[in-house]
Structures are given as C-alpha cells and as structure tokens.
C-alpha positions in Angstrom: 15.4 62.9 -49.9 12.6 63.1 -52.6 13.4 67.2 -53.5 17.1 67.8 -53.3 17.3 70.9 -54.2 14.4 72.0 -51.6 16.5 70.5 -48.8 19.8 72.4 -50.0 17.7 75.6 -49.7 16.2 74.9 -46.7 19.0 74.0 -45.3 20.9 77.2 -46.2 17.9 79.4 -45.1 18.8 77.9 -41.5 22.1 78.1 -42.1 21.0 82.5 -42.3 19.0 82.2 -39.4 21.7 80.8 -37.7 24.3 83.6 -38.6 21.7 86.7 -38.5 20.4 85.7 -35.3 20.9 88.3 -32.0 22.3 86.7 -29.3 26.1 87.3 -27.6 27.9 83.7 -28.6 30.5 82.2 -25.6 33.4 80.5 -27.5 35.4 78.7 -24.9 39.0 77.2 -25.7 40.8 75.2 -23.4 44.0 74.4 -24.5 46.8 72.2 -22.7 50.5 74.0 -23.2 52.9 72.0 -20.5 56.1 73.5 -21.7 54.8 77.1 -23.3 57.2 79.6 -22.0 57.1 83.2 -20.8 58.0 84.5 -24.1 55.4 82.4 -25.7 53.2 83.4 -23.7 53.3 86.9 -23.6 53.1 86.6 -27.2 49.4 84.7 -27.0 49.0 87.5 -24.1 49.3 90.4 -26.8 47.5 88.9 -30.0 44.4 88.2 -27.8 44.4 91.7 -26.7 45.6 93.5 -29.2 44.4 91.8 -32.2 41.3 90.2 -31.3 40.1 92.7 -29.0 40.3 95.4 -31.7 37.6 93.2 -34.4 34.2 94.3 -34.6 32.1 92.6 -31.5 34.8 90.8 -30.3 35.7 90.8 -27.0 38.5 88.1 -26.0 40.5 87.4 -22.5 43.3 84.4 -22.4 44.9 82.5 -18.9 45.8 79.8 -17.3 44.3 77.7 -14.6 43.7 80.8 -10.8 46.4 83.1 -12.2 45.4 86.8 -10.8 42.5 85.6 -9.1 43.0 87.5 -6.0 46.7 87.6 -6.0 46.6 83.6 -6.5 49.2 82.4 -9.0 48.1 79.4 -10.2 46.5 76.0 -9.6 49.3 75.6 -6.8 47.8 78.7 -5.2 43.9 78.5 -6.1 42.3 75.1 -5.2 43.3 75.1 -1.0 41.5 78.5 -1.2 38.2 76.6 -3.0 38.6 73.5 -1.4 38.0 71.3 -3.9 40.3 69.1 -6.2 42.1 69.6 -10.0 39.6 68.0 -12.8 41.6 70.1 -15.5 41.9 66.6 -17.4 45.5 68.8 -18.0 44.9 71.7 -19.4 46.0 74.5 -18.5 44.8 77.5 -20.6 42.0 79.0 -21.0 41.2 81.7 -24.5 37.6 83.1 -23.5 35.6 85.0 -26.5 32.4 86.5 -26.0 31.0 87.5 -29.8 27.7 89.9 -29.8 26.0 87.3 -32.5 27.2 83.9 -34.8 28.1 86.3 -37.4 30.6 88.3 -34.7 31.7 84.4 -34.3 32.1 83.2 -37.6 33.8 86.5 -38.6 36.4 86.2 -35.6 37.3 82.6 -36.2 37.8 83.1 -40.5 40.7 86.1 -39.3 43.8 86.6 -40.1 44.5 88.1 -36.9 43.0 84.4 -36.0 44.0 82.1 -38.2 47.5 83.1 -38.8 48.8 85.2 -35.1 47.0 82.7 -33.1 48.0 79.7 -35.0 51.4 80.3 -35.1 51.6 81.6 -31.7 50.1 78.3 -29.9 51.9 75.4 -32.2 55.0 75.7 -30.8 53.4 74.4 -27.2 49.8 72.5 -28.1 49.3 69.3 -26.9 45.6 69.5 -26.8 42.8 71.0 -27.6 38.6 71.7 -26.5 36.3 74.3 -28.1 33.0 74.9 -26.5 30.2 78.0 -28.7 27.8 78.3 -26.4 24.4 81.2 -26.2 24.9 83.3 -23.3 22.6 83.5 -21.2 23.7 85.9 -18.1 23.7 89.7 -18.6 26.5 91.3 -20.1 25.8 94.2 -16.8 27.0 90.8 -14.7 30.6 90.9 -16.1 30.9 93.9 -14.3 30.6 93.0 -10.9 32.5 88.9 -11.1 35.5 88.6 -10.7 35.9 85.0 -11.3 34.7 82.1 -14.4 33.6 78.9 -13.1 33.8 76.7 -16.5 32.4 73.5 -16.4 32.1 71.0 -19.5 30.2 67.8 -19.4 29.9 64.9 -21.9 26.1 63.6 -21.6 26.0 61.8 -24.5 22.1 61.0 -24.3 21.5 64.8 -23.9 23.1 65.8 -26.7 21.5 68.7 -28.4 18.9 69.4 -25.5 18.6 70.0 -21.9 17.3 68.3 -18.8 14.5 70.2 -17.5 15.9 68.7 -14.2 19.3 70.4 -14.1 17.7 73.3 -15.1 15.8 73.5 -12.9 18.7 73.3 -10.2 20.6 75.7 -12.2 17.7 78.5 -11.2 18.7 77.8 -7.2 21.9 78.1 -7.9 20.9 81.7 -9.5 20.1 82.3 -5.7 22.9 81.9 -4.3 24.9 84.9 -3.5 27.4 86.5 -6.0 26.6 83.4 -8.3 25.0 83.4 -12.2 25.3 80.5 -13.9 24.2 79.4 -17.2 23.4 75.7 -18.3 23.6 75.0 -22.3 23.7 72.2 -24.6 26.3 72.8 -27.4 25.6 75.5 -29.8 23.4 79.1 -31.4 19.7 78.8 -30.2 17.7 76.4 -32.1 20.6 75.3 -34.2 21.9 71.8 -32.8 25.7 71.2 -32.7 25.9 69.9 -36.3 23.4 73.0 -37.1 25.9 75.7 -35.8 29.5 74.0 -37.0 28.1 74.0 -40.6 27.1 77.8 -39.9 30.5 78.7 -39.0 32.4 76.2 -40.9 34.9 75.2 -38.5 35.6 71.3 -37.4 33.9 69.8 -34.3 36.7 70.2 -31.8 34.5 69.7 -28.7 36.1 66.6 -27.9 33.1 64.7 -27.4 31.7 67.7 -25.1 28.1 67.8 -25.4 27.3 71.1 -22.0 28.5 73.3 -20.3 28.2 74.8 -17.2 28.9 78.7 -16.8 29.2 80.2 -13.4 29.6 83.2 -13.2 31.3 84.8 -9.5 31.6 87.9 -7.6 34.3 86.2 -5.2 36.7 83.8 -4.3 34.0 82.8 -0.9 30.9 82.5 -3.5 32.5 80.4 -6.0 33.7 78.2 -2.5 30.2 78.7 -0.7 28.5 77.6 -4.4 31.1 74.4 -4.6 30.4 73.1 -0.9 26.6 74.6 -0.9 23.9 71.8 -1.2 22.2 72.7 -4.6 25.5 71.5 -6.1 26.4 68.7 -3.6 23.1 67.3 -2.6 21.2 68.1 -5.9 23.4 68.6 -8.3 24.9 65.2 -8.1 22.4 63.0 -7.8 20.9 64.8 -10.7 23.8 64.3 -12.9 25.0 61.0 -12.5 22.1 59.3 -14.9 23.3 61.1 -17.9 27.7 61.9 -17.2 30.7 60.4 -19.5 32.9 63.3 -18.7 33.8 66.3 -17.3 36.6 69.4 -17.1 36.8 72.0 -14.6 38.3 75.2 -15.2 38.4 78.3 -13.5 40.1 81.6 -14.7 39.4 85.9 -13.4 37.1 87.4 -15.3 37.7 90.8 -16.8 35.1 93.0 -17.7 34.0 93.5 -21.9 35.2 97.2 -23.3 32.5 99.5 -23.1 30.5 99.5 -26.6 31.4 96.1 -27.5 28.2 94.8 -27.4 24.9 96.6 -28.0 21.9 95.9 -29.4 21.9 92.6 -28.3 19.4 90.0 -26.7 20.8 87.6 -24.2 19.3 84.6 -22.9 16.3 82.6 -23.7 13.0 83.9 -22.1 10.9 81.3 -19.4 9.1 79.2 -21.9 5.3 79.6 -22.9 3.4 77.0 -22.4 0.3 75.5 -24.3 -2.1 76.9 -22.0 -5.3 78.9 -22.3 -7.6 80.9 -20.1 -10.2 82.0 -21.9 -13.3 84.1 -21.0 -16.3 81.9 -19.2 -13.6 79.7 -16.5 -12.2 77.2 -19.1 -8.9 75.7 -19.4 -7.5 74.6 -22.2 -3.7 73.4 -23.1 -1.6 70.5 -23.8 0.3 68.6 -21.0 1.9 65.6 -19.7 0.7 63.1 -17.4 3.4 60.7 -15.5 2.2 56.9 -14.3 6.2 56.7 -12.4 6.4 53.6 -10.7 9.0 52.0 -8.7 10.7 48.4 -7.7 10.5 49.1 -4.4 6.9 49.6 -4.2 5.8 46.8 -6.7 2.8 47.2 -8.6 1.9 51.2 -7.2 2.5 54.2 -8.3 3.4 57.6 -7.5 -0.1 59.4 -6.9 -0.7 62.7 -5.0 -3.8 64.9 -4.8 -4.6 68.5 -6.4 -4.4 71.4 -4.2 -5.9 75.0 -5.8 -6.0 74.2 -9.0 -7.8 72.6 -11.9 -9.2 68.9 -9.9 -8.7 70.0 -6.8 -9.3 67.7 -4.3 -8.8 64.7 -7.0 -6.3 62.1 -6.8 -3.6 62.9 -10.0 -0.5 61.4 -11.5 2.6 64.1 -11.4 2.4 65.7 -15.2 2.3 69.4 -16.0 1.5 72.2 -18.7 4.1 71.5 -21.8 7.0 74.7 -22.8 6.9 76.0 -25.8 10.3 73.4 -27.6 9.8 71.0 -24.9 9.5 66.9 -26.2 6.8 65.1 -23.8 9.5 63.8 -21.9 11.7 67.3 -21.2 8.2 68.4 -19.8 7.2 65.0 -18.2 11.1 64.9 -16.3 10.6 68.6 -15.5 7.5 68.3 -13.7 8.6 64.8 -11.9 11.8 67.0 -10.8 9.3 70.2 -10.2 6.5 68.3 -8.3 8.5 65.5 -6.6 12.6 65.8 -6.7 13.2 63.6 -8.2 15.5 63.8 -11.5 17.4 61.8 -14.0 14.3 60.8 -15.9 14.5 62.0 -19.0 16.4 58.3 -20.0 13.8 56.3 -18.6 10.6 58.3 -20.5 8.5 56.6 -22.7 5.2 57.6 -24.4 2.6 55.1 -24.1 -0.4 56.7 -25.0 -2.2 59.9 -25.2 -5.0 62.0 -23.6 -8.3 63.7 -25.5 -9.6 65.2 -21.5 -12.2 66.9 -21.4 -14.4 68.0 -18.4 -17.3 69.9 -19.9 -18.8 70.8 -16.1 -15.4 72.3 -15.6 -14.7 73.7 -18.6 -11.1 71.7 -18.4 -10.1 69.9 -22.3 -6.5 69.1 -22.4 -4.9 66.8 -24.5 -2.0 65.1 -22.7 1.3 62.8 -23.6 0.4 60.1 -21.3 4.1 58.5 -20.3 5.6 55.9 -18.1 8.9 55.8 -15.9 10.8 54.4 -13.2 12.3 55.9 -10.5 14.0 54.2 -7.4 14.2 57.1 -4.8 11.5 58.4 -2.7 9.7 61.2 -3.9 9.3 65.2 -1.8 5.5 66.6 -1.8 7.9 70.0 -3.2 5.3 72.0 -3.5 3.2 71.5 -1.2 0.2 74.2 -2.3 -0.5 72.5 -5.4 -0.6 68.8 -3.8 -1.6 67.2 -0.4 1.5 64.8 -0.6 2.6 61.7 -3.0 2.3 58.0 -2.4 2.6 54.9 -4.0 -0.8 53.2 -4.6 -0.6 49.7 -5.5 -2.9 50.6 -9.6 -4.9 47.1 -9.4 -6.2 47.7 -5.8 -10.2 48.0 -5.1 -9.5 50.5 -2.6 -8.2 52.9 -5.4 -8.3 56.5 -4.7 -10.4 58.4 -5.7 -11.9 60.5 -7.0 -9.6 61.2 -10.4 -8.3 63.6 -11.9 -9.9 64.1 -14.7 -6.7 62.6 -17.0 -5.9 59.4 -14.6 -9.4 58.8 -14.6 -9.4 58.1 -18.1 -7.2 56.5 -18.5 -8.2 54.5 -15.8 -11.4 53.7 -17.1 -10.3 52.7 -20.1 -8.7 49.3 -18.9 -5.0 51.3 -19.4 -2.3 49.1 -17.2 0.6 50.2 -16.5 2.6 47.0 -15.6 1.5 45.2 -17.9 4.0 43.8 -20.4 4.0 45.0 -23.9 0.8 47.2 -23.3 0.4 49.3 -26.4 0.6 52.6 -27.2 -3.4 54.6 -26.1 -5.2 57.1 -27.5 -7.8 58.2 -25.4 
C-alpha cells in the first residue's frame, strides 16, 4: 500500500458505514448441547426472554429443533411430519437474534447480558457452535403470520461474499409458493464482505466455513412440507446448488413474533437491482450488458443461438445475454441471463471473459458496451422466455450456413474473426 494512512482512514470509514446502516440483521447461532439438562435449558431461555429482549433494537428467541412446532416436542416428532431427513449435523438448539441494525448487533454482542450471563450459562453444555450474520430481506410484517423458521446454511466456497444469479432466481420462485417467504444471502451486511462485517462488529469468525444462508419463513408445517417436496426445490434448486455445495446444515424452529415497537424507521431488504440501460427520447437504446457464448461437449463446435422477438434486434439471431444489474460482475450477469433465458444453472464458475464490444447500430439507435463471455454446459436449454425468443438451437460456429441476420453484438464479434473454439484466443476489444 503506497499510502498506509489513507488506506487506514478508508478502512475506518468503511467500518463506520457498516455500523451506521439501517438494515435489520438476522444473527443466527446454532449450538450443540447434547447433554443439557432441564435447569440449564430453562436458565438460557430466561436470559433470552428477560435480558436479551430488554436490549435496545434486539428481539431474540431460543429453541431446540422442532420444539413447540404444532405440538411437536422435538426432532423425533417433527421430521416425520415434513417427511424430510435429519441434516442438523448434530446441532440441537438455535438462538435467533433479530437486530434493528448493525450497531444494535454490535451492542448486543459486547453486552454483559451476552458476554457474562449467556457465556456463563452455555459454558457447561456447549460442544459446538456456528454463528451466521446476514441482512434481513423478509419484511418485518411477515413475522406476524409465519410460524416456522426453516434455516439452511451452505458451504459455497466458490461464491464467498457474493450470490449466484441462478440461485436468486429460484428463490424468487420459492416466494410464489403458498405460505412461503424466502431469502438467500451471503454472510455479512449490505455492501460488505464477511471479513469487513466481522471487523466492524469486532467479533471472531465462527461461521464454521458456512458462506450462505437460505431463510424460509413458513405459515405452517403443511407449507414447509409442500415447499420441501416442490419441483422448485427438488427439481430446480438441487441441481443448481450442486456445482457449489461443500456442506449443509438444516434447522427448523418455531417462529415467534417480534415485540411491538422493536423495529421502527428501518430499511428492509435490497431493492431490485437497477440496470445499466437508458432509453431517452428519440428511440435510442443505450447501456452496458453481456453476451454469452454457451458451448456443450455433446454438440462439438456449436454455440447456443436464439432468434429475438419484440425488442432491440427483433428477428435477428443472438447469444443469450442482457443488461448488467447494479453491482453485478459480468460473470454474475452472464450466468443470470443464461439461467433466465435458457434455464441453465450453475455456470458462474465456468464463466470466462473473452472480450468487450462497443456495439453501435446507428440506424436503429442502438449503442451498448457488452462484455463477451464464454462458458460450457452439459445440459440442454429450455426456452424460458418465449415472449422474447423463438427458441434455442445449437449452431455450428464455422458453418457456411450460420443463421442470419445476426444481432449487432454477435455480428461484430463474428465479423471480427473471434472463434470460441480456437485454443489461446486473445482477449479482444471490437
């Protein structure tokens, strides 16, 4: 670092920004208490209800797995109801702390109620712990109707500090299921990495290498069971996480309602990402986007191609792609677009930047700067947006009968001589 003092000031400013944010935080702690007795458990429940919940901006609950969910006494009662296997990894209890903001979480962590009363209470029993912090996405109002919190921690080392667009899109489908409100987040506060978050909180890393959390709030056990056995979960989610997953922890608890007045004047959840596109008067179309060469070893020498409908370049043949969302990397955008348009998931790790195109078509008022990416799949695409595309085909790149006319970006790349199958092709800028 050339200017260490400037770097230190910048880091201090970043930490301050985290602590002055207004987004609620879900602080979830899993414990292994294999031999806790009734008196010890009652003491911990009392600390949570009487002391934690008296702290400013804090609402907390503490339960064993399955306890009090529609009459269940624990795991043995509840798992048969939802017909799902045990994936708790021997964790027995969950402390769920909803914090008004990052400053409230830091105050709770360093309070005497936590560091003295709680630490003293858990000390005789604890055999393992995992701690995970993530921004609250669900509206606070949802806590008034949901009765079950289904929490899933994942180890996605390839996605540390970020999400995957294809996973976010499937979670959006979860939210269309009856009685379900779901969110998927990496560890940390909005706009901050895990390390930055922990540094701001002045707290050690106890994530156990878990990187992401899927929170699913359910109206009742029937809604949870329906979600678990749905096509959205078993047919879409399972294959989509397969390229990333290195570990999982699943825990179900009853969900209480936050005390009235605990959360006021907060900003909850991320807005829909604005896109880098402009459509000023005069019919111009400008922005920043991606175009993705998707290849498949089952179709040697071919690229995935579709015919556009009803937008810029309608009637031309194009690669999958689209507008860059605010904060997205080109790889994330490319993978999201391929999933949205072709239902092909898990492609972020294989995305490779191969070039940049300054694509201008003066006649149609089109001007985009596009990242061009290359990736490989072994799956077959589905036309997931039939209102925008006539369908996907595998077309031989070097064929003299390659379809025409081509969309502006693809035409520039092809006319420029790029070959996605040539070894060692240099990064290009057209």
